[in-house]
C-alpha positions in Angstrom: -0.6 -5.3 -12.8 -2.2 -4.2 -16.0 -3.7 -7.5 -17.0 -7.0 -9.2 -16.8 -7.3 -12.1 -14.3 -10.0 -14.1 -12.6 -11.3 -13.0 -9.2 -10.4 -16.4 -7.7 -6.7 -15.9 -8.5 -6.8 -12.5 -6.8 -8.4 -13.9 -3.7 -6.0 -16.9 -3.6 -2.9 -14.6 -3.9 -3.9 -11.6 -1.9 -0.4 -11.3 -0.4 1.1 -10.6 -3.8 -0.7 -7.1 -4.1 0.0 -3.8 -2.5 -2.5 -2.5 0.1 -2.7 0.7 -1.9 -4.0 -1.2 -5.0 -7.7 -1.8 -5.7 -9.9 -4.4 -7.3 -11.7 -3.5 -10.5 -14.4 -5.8 -12.0 -16.1 -5.7 -15.4 -19.1 -3.3 -15.3 -22.7 -4.7 -15.4 -21.7 -8.3 -14.9 -22.6 -10.7 -12.1 -19.7 -11.2 -9.8 -18.4 -14.8 -9.4 -15.1 -16.4 -8.6 -14.6 -16.7 -12.4 -15.3 -13.0 -13.0 -12.7 -11.1 -15.0 -11.0 -8.4 -13.0 -7.8 -6.4 -12.5 -5.8 -5.2 -9.6 -4.7 -1.6 -10.2 -3.4 1.5 -8.5 -6.6 3.6 -8.3 -4.5 6.8 -8.3 -2.7 5.9 -11.6 -4.8 8.3 -13.7 -3.6 10.3 -16.7 -5.1 13.6 -15.6 -7.3 14.9 -12.8 -10.5 14.6 -14.9 -10.1 10.8 -15.0 -11.8 8.9 -12.2 -10.2 5.6 -13.0 -6.9 4.3 -14.4 -6.7 4.1 -18.3 -6.5 0.3 -18.2 -9.9 0.2 -16.2 -11.5 2.5 -18.7 -10.2 0.7 -21.7 -11.4 -2.7 -20.4 -14.8 -1.5 -19.0 -13.8 -2.1 -15.4 -15.2 -0.4 -12.4 -13.7 0.2 -8.9 -15.0 -2.3 -6.3 -12.9 -2.3 -3.1 -9.3 -1.5 -2.1 -7.0 -4.5 -1.5 -6.7 -3.7 2.2 -10.4 -4.3 2.7 -10.4 -7.4 0.5 -7.4 -8.7 2.6 -9.4 -8.2 5.8 -12.3 -10.1 4.3 -10.0 -13.0 3.1 -8.4 -13.1 6.5 -11.7 -13.4 8.3 -12.7 -16.5 6.5 
């Protein structure tokens, strides 16, 4: 899913994502439900030197949590 969405939409639709995916949020911004983010495969890198997917790098996004952990948090509430 190489598109920017709101964190609220990710949390409300957690079942639509693969457990192997991860949440990436905009760097250096306060996290709110309206924060811009993306759900990406953290292993989808162009070469071994890249630590994050190209989409994350291009959009100033950082890795936050994997979707399995986020799913556990959402289920607990």
